[in-house]
Structure formats: structure tokens, C-alpha cells
BALUMBA-996875 format. One record per residue: residue in one letter; z, x, y of N, C-alpha, C, O in turn. Coordinates in steps of 0.2 Angstrom, whole numbers, plus 5000, padded with zeros to 4 digits. Last residue first. Layout:
BEGIN
> res|nup|neast|nnorth|caup|caeast|canorth|cup|ceast|cnorth|oup|oeast|onorth
> A|Z|X|Y|Z|X|Y|Z|X|Y|Z|X|Y;
...
***
This chain:
BEGIN
> res|nup|neast|nnorth|caup|caeast|canorth|cup|ceast|cnorth|oup|oeast|onorth
> A|5398|5286|5095|5405|5287|5093|5410|5287|5099|5416|5287|5099;
> R|5384|5283|5091|5388|5281|5097|5395|5281|5095|5398|5276|5093;
> I|5371|5293|5086|5377|5291|5085|5381|5289|5091|5382|5293|5096;
> F|5354|5288|5085|5359|5291|5089|5366|5289|5087|5367|5283|5086;
> G|5344|5282|5077|5347|5288|5074|5353|5291|5079|5356|5296|5076;
> Y|5338|5273|5085|5342|5271|5080|5346|5276|5076|5350|5275|5072;
> K|5330|5280|5094|5337|5278|5096|5341|5275|5091|5347|5275|5092;
> G|5321|5287|5081|5322|5286|5088|5329|5284|5090|5334|5288|5087;
> L|5326|5281|5065|5321|5284|5069|5323|5282|5076|5326|5277|5078;
> Y|5333|5277|5054|5337|5281|5059|5332|5284|5063|5333|5290|5066;
> H|5334|5261|5045|5331|5268|5046|5335|5271|5052|5339|5268|5055;
> E|5342|5251|5042|5336|5251|5038|5333|5258|5039|5330|5261|5034;
> Q|5360|5254|5040|5354|5253|5044|5348|5254|5040|5348|5258|5035;
> H|5372|5255|5032|5367|5250|5030|5361|5249|5035|5357|5244|5034;
> I|5379|5264|5039|5377|5266|5032|5371|5261|5030|5367|5263|5026;
> W|5382|5258|5051|5378|5264|5051|5375|5265|5044|5369|5267|5043;
> E|5391|5247|5046|5384|5246|5050|5380|5252|5049|5374|5251|5048;
> R|5401|5255|5041|5398|5250|5037|5391|5249|5040|5386|5249|5036;
> C|5406|5261|5053|5404|5265|5048|5399|5261|5043|5394|5263|5041;
> D|5410|5250|5061|5404|5254|5063|5402|5258|5058|5396|5260|5058;
> H|5421|5245|5053|5415|5241|5054|5409|5245|5056|5403|5244|5053;
> R|5431|5253|5043|5428|5254|5049|5421|5250|5049|5417|5252|5045;
> Y|5437|5252|5030|5441|5250|5036|5438|5251|5042|5440|5249|5047;
> L|5427|5255|5020|5432|5249|5019|5435|5247|5026|5436|5241|5027;
> Y|5422|5267|5025|5417|5261|5023|5422|5255|5023|5419|5249|5025;
> N|5433|5275|5025|5430|5273|5031|5425|5267|5030|5425|5263|5035;
> A|5435|5276|5011|5440|5273|5015|5437|5271|5022|5439|5266|5024;
> F|5423|5282|5007|5424|5276|5004|5430|5272|5008|5429|5266|5010;
> L|5423|5294|5013|5418|5290|5015|5420|5283|5013|5419|5278|5016;
> Y|5435|5300|5006|5435|5300|5013|5430|5294|5016|5431|5290|5020;
> I|5431|5300|4993|5436|5296|4995|5436|5295|5002|5437|5289|5005;
> L|5421|5310|4993|5420|5303|4990|5425|5298|4993|5423|5293|4996;
> G|5429|5321|4997|5423|5318|5001|5421|5311|4999|5420|5307|5004;
> H|5437|5323|4987|5440|5321|4993|5435|5318|4998|5436|5314|5002;
> L|5428|5327|4977|5432|5321|4976|5434|5318|4983|5434|5312|4984;
> Y|5425|5340|4983|5420|5334|4982|5423|5328|4981|5421|5323|4984;
> A|5437|5346|4981|5434|5345|4988|5429|5340|4988|5429|5335|4992;
> W|5437|5347|4967|5442|5343|4971|5440|5341|4978|5441|5336|4980;
> N|5426|5354|4964|5426|5348|4962|5432|5343|4965|5430|5338|4967;
> Y|5429|5367|4970|5423|5363|4972|5424|5356|4970|5423|5351|4974;
> K|5440|5371|4962|5441|5370|4969|5435|5366|4972|5436|5361|4976;
> R|5433|5372|4950|5438|5367|4951|5440|5366|4958|5441|5360|4960;
> R|5424|5383|4953|5421|5376|4952|5427|5371|4952|5425|5365|4954;
> M|5432|5394|4954|5430|5391|4960|5427|5384|4959|5427|5380|4964;
> G|5446|5391|4943|5440|5394|4945|5438|5391|4951|5440|5386|4954;
> K|5452|5382|4928|5453|5385|4934|5447|5389|4936|5442|5390|4932;
> K|5444|5367|4920|5448|5374|4920|5448|5377|4927|5445|5375|4932;
> Q|5448|5350|4921|5444|5356|4923|5448|5362|4923|5453|5363|4926;
> V|5456|5340|4919|5455|5344|4913|5450|5350|4915|5449|5354|4911;
> Q|5456|5333|4931|5463|5334|4928|5462|5339|4922|5467|5343|4920;
> N|5443|5330|4934|5446|5336|4937|5453|5337|4934|5455|5343|4935;
> K|5441|5318|4926|5437|5324|4924|5441|5331|4927|5441|5336|4924;
> V|5449|5309|4933|5450|5310|4926|5447|5317|4924|5450|5321|4921;
> I|5442|5309|4946|5449|5311|4945|5451|5313|4938|5455|5318|4937;
> C|5429|5305|4942|5430|5312|4945|5438|5314|4944|5439|5320|4943;
> K|5432|5292|4938|5429|5297|4933|5430|5304|4936|5432|5308|4932;
> V|5436|5286|4951|5440|5286|4945|5438|5292|4940|5442|5295|4937;
> I|5424|5288|4958|5430|5291|4960|5435|5292|4954|5438|5297|4953;
> V|5415|5280|4951|5414|5287|4951|5420|5291|4953|5421|5296|4950;
> L|5421|5267|4953|5421|5270|4946|5420|5277|4946|5423|5281|4942;
> F|5418|5267|4967|5425|5266|4965|5426|5269|4958|5430|5273|4956;
> L|5404|5266|4967|5408|5272|4970|5415|5272|4968|5417|5278|4966;
> E|5402|5254|4961|5400|5260|4958|5403|5266|4960|5405|5270|4956;
> C|5407|5246|4972|5410|5245|4965|5408|5252|4961|5412|5255|4957;
> W|5399|5249|4982|5406|5251|4983|5409|5251|4976|5414|5254|4975;
> G|5387|5243|4979|5388|5251|4978|5395|5253|4979|5397|5258|4976;
> R|5381|5231|4980|5388|5232|4977|5389|5239|4975|5392|5241|4970;
> P|5366|5238|4982|5369|5232|4982|5376|5233|4978|5376|5236|4972;
> K|5368|5255|4990|5365|5250|4985|5369|5244|4985|5374|5243|4988;
> R|5374|5262|4999|5368|5259|5002|5365|5254|4996|5361|5250|4998;
> L|5384|5269|4992|5386|5263|4996|5380|5259|4999|5381|5253|5001;
> L|5377|5280|4986|5379|5274|4982|5381|5268|4986|5379|5262|4984;
> T|5375|5288|4998|5369|5285|4993|5371|5279|4989|5367|5275|4989;
> Y|5388|5290|5002|5383|5287|5006|5378|5284|5002|5376|5278|5003;
> A|5392|5298|4991|5396|5292|4992|5391|5287|4997|5390|5281|4995;
> D|5385|5309|4993|5384|5305|4987|5387|5298|4988|5384|5294|4985;
> S|5390|5314|5006|5383|5312|5005|5381|5308|4999|5378|5303|4999;
> I|5403|5316|5002|5402|5311|5007|5394|5309|5006|5393|5303|5007;
> G|5401|5327|4993|5404|5321|4991|5403|5315|4996|5402|5309|4994;
> C|5395|5336|5002|5391|5334|4996|5394|5327|4993|5391|5322|4992;
> R|5407|5339|5009|5401|5336|5012|5396|5333|5007|5393|5328|5008;
> Y|5415|5345|5000|5417|5339|5003|5411|5336|5006|5411|5329|5006;
> A|5407|5357|4997|5408|5352|4992|5410|5345|4995|5408|5340|4993;
> I|5407|5364|5009|5400|5361|5006|5402|5355|5001|5398|5350|5001;
> K|5420|5367|5010|5417|5363|5015|5411|5360|5013|5409|5354|5014;
> E|5422|5374|4998|5426|5368|4999|5423|5364|5004|5422|5357|5004;
> V|5414|5385|5002|5413|5382|4996|5416|5375|4996|5413|5370|4994;
> Y|5421|5390|5013|5414|5387|5014|5413|5383|5008|5409|5378|5008;
> K|5433|5394|5008|5433|5388|5013|5426|5385|5014|5425|5379|5015;
> V|5430|5405|5000|5432|5399|4997|5432|5393|5002|5430|5387|5000;
> E|5414|5413|5005|5422|5412|5006|5424|5405|5003|5420|5401|5002;
> T|5401|5415|5008|5404|5417|5001|5412|5417|5001|5415|5419|4996;
> R|5398|5412|5020|5396|5407|5015|5398|5409|5008|5396|5406|5003;
> N|5402|5422|5028|5406|5416|5028|5404|5411|5023|5408|5407|5020;
> E|5392|5431|5027|5399|5432|5024|5403|5426|5023|5406|5425|5019;
> G|5376|5422|5024|5381|5426|5028|5388|5427|5024|5389|5424|5019;
> V|5362|5422|5017|5369|5420|5015|5373|5424|5018|5375|5430|5016;
> K|5346|5416|5021|5351|5420|5023|5358|5417|5020|5359|5411|5021;
> H|5333|5415|5011|5338|5410|5014|5344|5414|5015|5347|5416|5010;
> K|5316|5418|5011|5322|5421|5010|5327|5417|5014|5326|5415|5020;
> V|5302|5410|5003|5306|5411|5009|5313|5414|5007|5315|5413|5001;
> R|5286|5407|4997|5292|5410|4996|5296|5411|5003|5293|5412|5008;
> C|5273|5401|4994|5278|5398|4999|5285|5400|4998|5289|5397|4999;
> K|5265|5406|4984|5264|5408|4991|5269|5406|4996|5269|5408|5002;
> P|5268|5399|4973|5271|5406|4973|5270|5409|4980|5273|5413|4982;
> S|5273|5382|4976|5268|5387|4976|5271|5394|4977|5275|5395|4981;
> I|5277|5366|4968|5279|5373|4972|5273|5378|4971|5269|5377|4967;
> V|5275|5348|4971|5273|5355|4968|5277|5361|4972|5279|5360|4977;
> A|5276|5331|4967|5279|5337|4971|5277|5343|4967|5278|5344|4961;
> K|5270|5315|4968|5269|5322|4965|5272|5327|4970|5271|5327|4976;
> Y|5279|5300|4965|5275|5304|4969|5275|5312|4967|5280|5314|4965;
> N|5286|5290|4959|5282|5295|4955|5277|5299|4959|5271|5300|4957;
> H|5295|5283|4966|5288|5281|4966|5284|5285|4962|5277|5284|4963;
> Q|5307|5291|4964|5307|5284|4962|5300|5281|4961|5298|5276|4957;
> L|5303|5303|4970|5304|5302|4962|5304|5295|4960|5301|5294|4955;
> A|5303|5299|4983|5297|5302|4980|5297|5301|4972|5293|5299|4969;
> Y|5316|5295|4985|5311|5290|4986|5305|5293|4982|5301|5289|4979;
> G|5322|5308|4983|5324|5302|4978|5319|5297|4979|5317|5294|4974;
> C|5317|5315|4994|5316|5317|4987|5317|5311|4982|5313|5310|4978;
> V|5323|5307|5004|5316|5307|5004|5314|5310|4997|5309|5307|4994;
> Y|5337|5309|5001|5334|5303|5001|5326|5303|5001|5324|5299|4997;
> S|5338|5323|5004|5338|5320|4997|5336|5313|4996|5333|5311|4991;
> E|5338|5325|5017|5331|5325|5014|5332|5323|5007|5327|5322|5004;
> G|5352|5315|5020|5347|5319|5023|5341|5319|5019|5338|5313|5018;
> D|5363|5306|5017|5360|5310|5011|5354|5314|5013|5350|5317|5009;
> G|5375|5307|5030|5371|5303|5025|5368|5308|5020|5371|5313|5019;
> R|5389|5305|5041|5384|5309|5037|5381|5305|5032|5384|5300|5029;
> Y|5398|5298|5048|5391|5296|5050|5386|5301|5046|5380|5300|5047;
> R|5410|5303|5045|5409|5297|5043|5401|5294|5044|5399|5289|5041;
> L|5410|5315|5052|5408|5315|5046|5407|5308|5043|5403|5308|5038;
> L|5414|5319|5065|5410|5313|5064|5407|5312|5057|5402|5310|5056;
> N|5421|5331|5066|5424|5325|5068|5420|5318|5067|5423|5313|5069;
> D|5411|5340|5062|5417|5338|5058|5420|5332|5059|5422|5328|5055;
> P|5394|5334|5066|5400|5338|5067|5406|5336|5063|5406|5330|5060;
> V|5380|5333|5054|5384|5330|5060|5391|5334|5060|5393|5338|5055;
> G|5370|5334|5044|5371|5339|5049|5375|5337|5055|5373|5339|5061;
> D|5361|5318|5043|5363|5325|5040|5366|5329|5046|5364|5328|5052;
> P|5353|5302|5039|5358|5307|5043|5360|5313|5039|5361|5313|5033;
> H|5337|5302|5032|5343|5299|5033|5348|5304|5037|5346|5310|5037;
> F|5320|5302|5039|5326|5305|5035|5332|5301|5037|5333|5298|5042;
> G|5307|5289|5037|5310|5295|5040|5316|5297|5036|5318|5295|5030;
> K|5302|5278|5030|5305|5277|5036|5310|5283|5038|5315|5282|5041;
> C|5294|5279|5019|5301|5279|5018|5305|5278|5024|5312|5278|5024;
> E|5281|5280|5025|5283|5274|5020|5290|5274|5019|5293|5268|5018;
> T|5282|5291|5033|5281|5284|5036|5283|5278|5031|5286|5273|5033;
> L|5284|5301|5024|5289|5299|5029|5288|5292|5032|5293|5289|5033;
> L|5271|5300|5018|5277|5298|5014|5283|5297|5019|5287|5292|5017;
> A|5263|5303|5028|5262|5297|5025|5268|5295|5021|5271|5289|5021;
> K|5265|5317|5030|5268|5312|5035|5268|5305|5032|5272|5301|5034;
> R|5270|5327|5016|5265|5323|5019|5268|5317|5024|5272|5314|5022;
> V|5280|5341|5018|5280|5334|5016|5274|5331|5020|5272|5333|5025;
> G|5290|5355|5013|5283|5353|5015|5282|5346|5013|5283|5344|5007;
> F|5303|5364|5017|5302|5357|5014|5295|5355|5017|5295|5353|5023;
> N|5315|5373|5016|5308|5375|5015|5304|5369|5012|5303|5368|5006;
> C|5327|5368|5017|5326|5374|5021|5319|5376|5021|5317|5380|5025;
> G|5328|5357|5008|5327|5356|5015|5326|5362|5019|5323|5361|5025;
> M|5318|5359|4993|5325|5359|4997|5323|5359|5004|5318|5362|5006;
> I|5312|5353|4980|5310|5354|4986|5315|5354|4991|5317|5348|4993;
> Y|5318|5348|4969|5318|5355|4969|5315|5357|4976|5314|5363|4977;
> Y|5317|5334|4969|5323|5337|4971|5323|5345|4971|5328|5347|4974;
> P|5304|5332|4963|5305|5332|4970|5312|5335|4973|5312|5337|4978;
> S|5301|5343|4949|5305|5338|4952|5305|5338|4960|5306|5343|4962;
> V|5284|5350|4950|5291|5350|4949|5295|5344|4951|5291|5339|4954;
> R|5269|5358|4946|5273|5352|4947|5280|5352|4945|5281|5355|4940;
> S|5263|5373|4953|5265|5369|4947|5269|5363|4950|5273|5363|4955;
> I|5252|5386|4957|5255|5379|4959|5257|5375|4953|5253|5374|4949;
> C|5258|5400|4948|5253|5396|4951|5256|5390|4953|5262|5389|4952;
> D|5268|5407|4941|5263|5411|4945|5257|5407|4948|5252|5410|4950;
> Y|5285|5403|4940|5278|5401|4940|5274|5405|4944|5275|5407|4949;
> D|5300|5403|4941|5296|5408|4937|5289|5405|4935|5287|5405|4929;
> F|5309|5400|4956|5304|5398|4950|5301|5403|4947|5299|5408|4950;
> I|5324|5397|4963|5319|5402|4961|5315|5400|4955|5318|5398|4950;
> V|5333|5390|4976|5330|5389|4970|5324|5394|4969|5321|5396|4973;
> C|5347|5386|4987|5342|5391|4984|5339|5389|4977|5343|5386|4973;
> S|5358|5381|4993|5351|5378|4995|5346|5383|4992|5341|5384|4996;
> L|5370|5385|4988|5367|5389|4994|5360|5387|4996|5356|5390|4999;
> L|5372|5376|4979|5378|5377|4984|5375|5381|4990|5377|5380|4995;
> S|5362|5376|4970|5362|5371|4975|5367|5372|4980|5366|5370|4986;
> I|5353|5386|4963|5360|5388|4966|5360|5383|4972|5359|5385|4977;
> I|5343|5387|4949|5345|5383|4954|5352|5385|4957|5357|5385|4952;
> K|5328|5392|4942|5335|5394|4943|5337|5391|4949|5334|5392|4954;
> T|5316|5388|4930|5319|5386|4937|5326|5388|4937|5330|5386|4933;
> K|5314|5392|4917|5309|5394|4922|5311|5392|4929|5308|5394|4934;
> K|5322|5388|4907|5324|5393|4911|5319|5396|4916|5319|5401|4919;
> G|5316|5376|4903|5316|5382|4899|5317|5388|4903|5315|5393|4901;
> D|5319|5368|4915|5312|5369|4913|5312|5375|4908|5307|5380|4909;
> S|5334|5376|4922|5330|5370|4919|5323|5372|4918|5321|5378|4919;
> F|5350|5382|4926|5343|5383|4924|5340|5376|4921|5344|5372|4918;
> Q|5362|5385|4939|5360|5381|4933|5352|5383|4932|5349|5386|4936;
> V|5377|5392|4945|5370|5394|4944|5368|5389|4938|5371|5389|4933;
> F|5390|5392|4948|5386|5387|4951|5379|5388|4950|5374|5384|4953;
> E|5396|5403|4942|5399|5396|4941|5394|5391|4943|5395|5385|4941;
> N|5391|5414|4949|5388|5412|4942|5391|5405|4940|5387|5402|4936;
> L|5399|5416|4959|5393|5412|4960|5390|5410|4954|5387|5405|4954;
> W|5410|5425|4958|5411|5418|4956|5404|5413|4956|5404|5408|4954;
> E|5406|5437|4964|5406|5436|4957|5407|5429|4954|5404|5427|4949;
> P|5395|5436|4978|5402|5435|4975|5401|5434|4968|5396|5432|4965;
> E|5386|5450|4984|5386|5443|4981|5392|5442|4977|5395|5447|4974;
> Q|5390|5458|5000|5390|5458|4993|5390|5451|4989|5394|5447|4992;
> K|5380|5451|5014|5386|5455|5011|5386|5454|5003|5381|5451|5001;
> L|5369|5444|5015|5371|5449|5020|5377|5453|5019|5379|5458|5023;
> F|5358|5439|5003|5365|5441|5004|5366|5446|5010|5363|5452|5009;
> L|5347|5428|5002|5347|5435|5005|5354|5436|5007|5356|5434|5013;
> P|5340|5418|4989|5346|5420|4993|5346|5427|4996|5344|5432|4992;
> E|5325|5410|4990|5329|5416|4987|5334|5418|4992|5333|5419|4998;
> N|5316|5398|4986|5321|5399|4992|5326|5404|4989|5331|5402|4986;
> N|5299|5396|4982|5306|5400|4980|5310|5400|4987|5307|5402|4992;
> G|5294|5380|4988|5293|5387|4985|5299|5390|4983|5305|5387|4984;
> G|5285|5365|4990|5290|5370|4992|5288|5376|4989|5283|5377|4987;
> V|5279|5349|4995|5277|5356|4993|5283|5360|4995|5286|5360|5000;
> L|5274|5332|4991|5280|5337|4993|5278|5344|4991|5275|5344|4985;
> M|5263|5325|4988|5267|5323|4993|5272|5327|4996|5274|5327|5002;
> V|5247|5326|4981|5253|5329|4982|5256|5327|4988|5253|5326|4994;
> T|5235|5320|4980|5240|5317|4977|5247|5320|4978|5252|5317|4976;
> D|5225|5329|4986|5227|5323|4990|5233|5319|4987|5236|5315|4990;
> D|5227|5345|4987|5227|5340|4982|5230|5334|4986|5235|5334|4987;
> E|5230|5352|4998|5223|5351|4997|5222|5346|4992|5217|5342|4992;
> F|5243|5357|4998|5241|5350|5000|5234|5348|5000|5232|5342|5002;
> A|5241|5370|4994|5244|5365|4990|5243|5358|4992|5242|5354|4987;
> E|5236|5375|5006|5232|5375|4999|5235|5370|4995|5231|5367|4991;
> V|5246|5374|5015|5239|5371|5016|5236|5370|5010|5233|5365|5008;
> M|5256|5382|5009|5257|5375|5010|5250|5371|5011|5249|5366|5008;
> G|5250|5395|5010|5251|5392|5003|5253|5384|5004|5251|5380|4999;
> E|5249|5397|5023|5243|5397|5020|5244|5393|5013|5240|5389|5011;
> L|5263|5398|5026|5259|5392|5028|5253|5391|5025|5250|5386|5024;
> W|5266|5410|5018|5270|5404|5018|5266|5397|5020|5265|5393|5016;
> T|5262|5423|5018|5257|5418|5015|5260|5411|5015|5258|5406|5012;
> S|5273|5431|5022|5267|5430|5027|5262|5424|5024|5258|5422|5029;
> C|5289|5422|5019|5284|5427|5018|5277|5426|5022|5277|5420|5025;
> P|5302|5417|5030|5296|5416|5026|5292|5422|5025|5291|5426|5029;
> I|5318|5417|5031|5313|5421|5033|5307|5420|5028|5308|5422|5022;
> I|5330|5405|5039|5326|5407|5033|5321|5413|5036|5320|5413|5042;
> D|5338|5398|5048|5340|5404|5045|5336|5407|5039|5339|5410|5034;
> D|5333|5386|5052|5332|5392|5057|5335|5398|5054|5334|5404|5057;
> D|5323|5378|5040|5330|5379|5043|5329|5385|5047|5324|5390|5046;
> A|5308|5368|5042|5311|5375|5040|5318|5375|5043|5319|5373|5049;
> Y|5296|5357|5036|5302|5358|5039|5305|5365|5037|5305|5367|5031;
> V|5279|5354|5039|5284|5359|5035|5290|5360|5039|5290|5362|5045;
> I|5268|5341|5037|5274|5344|5041|5278|5348|5036|5279|5347|5031;
> I|5252|5335|5039|5256|5339|5035|5262|5342|5039|5260|5345|5044;
> E|5245|5329|5049|5247|5325|5043|5251|5328|5038|5254|5325|5034;
> S|5250|5334|5066|5247|5335|5059|5249|5330|5054|5254|5327|5055;
> S|5257|5333|5077|5250|5332|5078|5247|5332|5071|5240|5332|5071;
> S|5274|5326|5079|5269|5331|5076|5262|5328|5077|5260|5322|5077;
> H|5282|5316|5082|5279|5319|5088|5274|5324|5085|5271|5328|5090;
> Q|5289|5311|5071|5286|5306|5076|5281|5309|5081|5277|5306|5084;
> Y|5294|5323|5066|5290|5318|5062|5286|5314|5066|5280|5313|5066;
> G|5303|5327|5076|5297|5331|5074|5292|5327|5070|5286|5328|5071;
> W|5312|5317|5075|5308|5318|5081|5302|5322|5080|5296|5320|5082;
> N|5317|5319|5063|5313|5313|5064|5309|5313|5070|5304|5310|5071;
> R|5324|5331|5064|5319|5330|5059|5314|5324|5061|5308|5324|5060;
> G|5333|5328|5075|5327|5333|5076|5322|5332|5071|5316|5333|5072;
> V|5341|5319|5069|5338|5317|5075|5332|5322|5076|5326|5320|5078;
> H|5346|5325|5057|5341|5320|5057|5337|5318|5063|5332|5316|5063;
> L|5356|5333|5062|5350|5336|5060|5345|5331|5059|5339|5333|5061;
> G|5366|5328|5076|5363|5326|5070|5357|5329|5068|5352|5329|5072;
> I|5367|5322|5093|5369|5326|5088|5366|5323|5081|5364|5317|5081;
> N|5358|5323|5108|5360|5318|5103|5361|5322|5096|5357|5326|5094;
> E|5353|5332|5117|5360|5333|5116|5362|5328|5110|5368|5328|5108;
> D|5338|5341|5115|5341|5334|5115|5348|5335|5113|5350|5338|5108;
> Y|5323|5349|5119|5330|5349|5119|5333|5342|5119|5330|5338|5123;
> E|5309|5356|5112|5312|5350|5114|5319|5351|5114|5322|5353|5109;
> Y|5294|5365|5113|5301|5366|5113|5304|5359|5116|5302|5357|5121;
> V|5279|5370|5104|5283|5364|5108|5290|5366|5107|5293|5367|5102;
> F|5264|5379|5103|5272|5379|5103|5275|5373|5107|5273|5372|5113;
> N|5251|5386|5099|5253|5379|5099|5261|5379|5098|5263|5378|5092;
> K|5252|5401|5099|5247|5397|5103|5249|5390|5104|5248|5387|5109;
> I|5265|5411|5102|5262|5406|5097|5258|5401|5101|5260|5398|5106;
> K|5268|5419|5112|5266|5422|5106|5263|5417|5101|5259|5419|5097;
> T|5274|5411|5122|5268|5416|5124|5265|5419|5118|5260|5422|5119;
> A|5284|5405|5116|5279|5401|5119|5273|5405|5121|5267|5402|5121;
> F|5293|5415|5114|5288|5414|5109|5283|5409|5111|5278|5408|5107;
> E|5301|5414|5126|5297|5420|5124|5292|5419|5119|5286|5421|5120;
> T|5306|5401|5126|5302|5403|5131|5297|5409|5130|5292|5410|5131;
> C|5314|5403|5114|5308|5399|5114|5303|5400|5120|5297|5400|5119;
> V|5324|5411|5120|5320|5413|5114|5314|5409|5113|5308|5412|5112;
> D|5329|5403|5129|5326|5409|5131|5322|5412|5126|5316|5414|5127;
> A|5335|5393|5121|5329|5391|5126|5326|5397|5128|5320|5397|5129;
> T|5345|5400|5115|5340|5397|5111|5334|5396|5116|5328|5397|5114;
> N|5357|5406|5120|5351|5408|5123|5345|5405|5119|5339|5409|5119;
> D|5369|5392|5117|5367|5400|5118|5360|5401|5121|5358|5396|5125;
> S|5371|5379|5116|5374|5382|5122|5373|5389|5122|5375|5393|5127;
> S|5360|5366|5109|5362|5373|5109|5365|5375|5116|5363|5372|5121;
> G|5355|5353|5106|5361|5354|5110|5364|5361|5110|5370|5362|5111;
> N|5345|5355|5096|5350|5350|5095|5356|5352|5099|5362|5352|5096;
> D|5329|5358|5098|5335|5361|5100|5341|5355|5101|5340|5351|5105;
> F|5316|5360|5089|5320|5355|5091|5327|5357|5092|5330|5359|5087;
> V|5300|5367|5090|5307|5369|5089|5311|5363|5093|5310|5362|5098;
> I|5286|5367|5081|5290|5362|5085|5297|5364|5084|5300|5364|5079;
> V|5270|5374|5081|5277|5375|5079|5281|5371|5084|5280|5371|5090;
> E|5255|5371|5072|5259|5371|5078|5266|5372|5076|5268|5371|5070;
> Y|5240|5378|5065|5246|5376|5065|5250|5375|5072|5248|5379|5076;
> N|5227|5384|5066|5228|5379|5061|5235|5376|5061|5237|5372|5057;
> D|5226|5394|5075|5223|5388|5077|5224|5382|5072|5223|5376|5074;
> Q|5233|5404|5069|5237|5400|5073|5233|5394|5076|5236|5389|5078;
> S|5228|5406|5052|5227|5407|5059|5231|5402|5063|5232|5396|5061;
> L|5239|5412|5040|5236|5406|5042|5234|5407|5050|5239|5409|5053;
> T|5248|5423|5038|5241|5424|5037|5236|5418|5039|5230|5419|5040;
> Q|5260|5426|5051|5257|5422|5045|5250|5423|5045|5246|5425|5049;
> G|5268|5432|5061|5264|5436|5056|5261|5432|5051|5260|5435|5046;
> V|5274|5421|5068|5269|5425|5071|5265|5429|5066|5259|5430|5067;
> I|5284|5419|5058|5279|5414|5059|5273|5417|5063|5267|5416|5061;
> A|5293|5429|5060|5289|5429|5054|5283|5424|5054|5278|5425|5051;
> S|5297|5426|5073|5293|5432|5072|5290|5432|5066|5284|5435|5066;
> L|5304|5415|5070|5298|5414|5074|5294|5420|5074|5288|5420|5074;
> L|5315|5421|5063|5311|5416|5060|5304|5415|5063|5299|5416|5060;
> E|5321|5428|5073|5318|5431|5067|5314|5427|5063|5308|5429|5061;
> D|5325|5418|5082|5321|5424|5084|5317|5427|5078|5311|5428|5078;
> L|5334|5411|5074|5328|5408|5076|5323|5413|5078|5317|5413|5077;
> D|5345|5421|5073|5341|5419|5067|5334|5415|5069|5329|5417|5066;
> A|5348|5421|5087|5346|5427|5084|5342|5425|5077|5337|5428|5076;
> A|5352|5407|5090|5346|5410|5093|5344|5417|5090|5338|5418|5089;
> R|5359|5396|5085|5357|5401|5081|5351|5405|5084|5346|5406|5080;
> N|5362|5383|5091|5366|5389|5092|5365|5395|5087|5370|5398|5085;
> R|5352|5374|5081|5358|5373|5086|5362|5380|5086|5365|5381|5081;
> T|5337|5366|5077|5341|5372|5077|5347|5370|5082|5346|5366|5086;
> P|5322|5361|5067|5328|5359|5071|5333|5365|5071|5334|5369|5066;
> I|5306|5364|5067|5312|5369|5066|5318|5366|5070|5319|5367|5076;
> V|5291|5361|5059|5297|5358|5063|5303|5362|5061|5305|5362|5056;
> V|5275|5364|5060|5281|5367|5057|5286|5364|5062|5286|5366|5068;
> S|5261|5356|5054|5266|5356|5059|5272|5359|5057|5274|5356|5051;
> V|5244|5359|5050|5251|5359|5048|5255|5359|5054|5254|5363|5059;
> K|5231|5358|5055|5232|5357|5048|5239|5356|5046|5241|5352|5041;
> K|5229|5349|5070|5231|5355|5067|5232|5353|5059|5233|5347|5058;
> M|5214|5341|5077|5221|5340|5074|5222|5347|5070|5218|5349|5066;
***
């Protein structure tokens, strides 16, 4: 059995995937100790050609193509078909440092650890926008810098340290398979614009489950990755797009609770009141788009039977994760 399985869901990002796989080839951890699973979620570019090339460079390499849409499809397929008890999920637009997988294996040597991550540092492909400071948060006495808008978090720790499970972000997400089995895999994420009523809370659900059960999450200085921030991700349209989707995800989380629609209605009202006094700036644009996301899913939940059924599914593994629209 391999010590770790690297699962990479991807769609139409062949150039980014090539760079990620090149970084994996250069890992300090011996290839005998890991496998790489690339799950192609319906790409129409040359992703398959890139994988064919790296199948000759990476000793244990698996390529799977599936047209069923949704990031959760690839994540859950990787969980169900991996050969390791430790799984590391990676976005296709990260560049890990050479000790990335070595650090994951070391951190999981503690049997009580369920989640492992590390620095997800933004790699700006164009100048960093001035308004980004509106979205920067600090915690742990400023030892943790969070830019959730870009799925980035930077830790000021020089050793393996316990953190909130919510600081283990999806682009660099080490998880013990036993945890995924217990919580029945990932919830929906990464669906096309025309099917956003099927969007869920993705890996945040797994993090919330770990927090609820007091499971241990840690970060390691060896598990650093660079997360690319392209020009489009510094534009107003992108900020509003992410905010809208965050609103949908948070609405989904609430609606799965008993009488969650009541709680969601109150959240919507509070957001409307709060936004009326919000000062100008990118944060105001974000807040309004977030509110529209809440309202969008609430309306679909009220008027679409298929949406209600989807939200209340027990799990999204295998065929249960396929969107039938």
C-alpha cells in the first residue's frame, strides 16, 4: 500500500496541470510511497495528452475521465479508488514545494491527526490589487493570515502546529480516508453557472464535521504551496462571482439543518440590513453579491422539488453525486 494518494480533479487546465505534475515529479518523497490520480472532469483541451506524458514519469499514475460535472465527483471518485489511507487533494493551479508530500506523511504519523495542510501562498501573475487588503484577516495573535477570497492562508509557525480545520483549504487538503468514510465524502462543489442550484459546501463540510467532532487538524511548514492568482481573479467580476457562490454554499449548509429555511430567512434579513450601512468599496460589492447568492438558493429550494431533494441527500458518492438536470 502506498503511504499517500494525491488526487487532482481537473478540467481544461492542461498547462497548469503540466506545471503541477512537474512539481510532483520533483518531490523529496520517493515515488514508491505515493500514487497520483488525475480525475479529468470532462476536459476538451489536451489534458489527456499531458497525462499520457506524465504516466511515463510518475511510477504510480492513474488517469480517469468522466463527463459527469461537479468537483465533488472527482473528489469522491479519488477517495473511493485510492490505494492509501492518506489522501492529499490538490487544485490543478497550485505549485507545491519539494517537501510537500514528505511533510504530509510526517504530519500523519500522529494517529490522532485527521487533516493536514500548510501555507497556501498567493502567486500573483499580475500586480496585486490594492483592494485586496479589505479581505485580509488575521487570527492566532496574527500568526495566521487568511485571504479566503483567494483560498490562501499563510502561517507563521516553524513546526507542525494544531489549527482550526477550516484553515485546511481545498487547494492543499490532506485528509485521512477514515474521516471521509465517517462523513460520507465531499458535498457538491464546482458546478457550471447554469446549474448553481446544485452547488453545495464542498470541503467546508468535511472541515465542519472535523470541528464538530473535535478531530485534530495541523499544518506543516513542509507542506507549502503557491496558489496561482491570474489576472481575471483580480477583477471586480471575479470577486462578485466568488461572493455569489459563497452565498449559495452557506445557504446550502443552513438548508440541510432541521428548519434551516427559517434560519436562512433570518440571515438574509440581517444581511440586507447590514448592507444598507456598509461603506463603499470592494467589500460592499462582495456583500451584495453574497446576499444574492443566499436568495438564489433559497428561492430554488422553495420552488424546485429537485433542488430540495438534492440538498437533503445523505451523501453524494458514486451515482448519487451525478447531477441529472
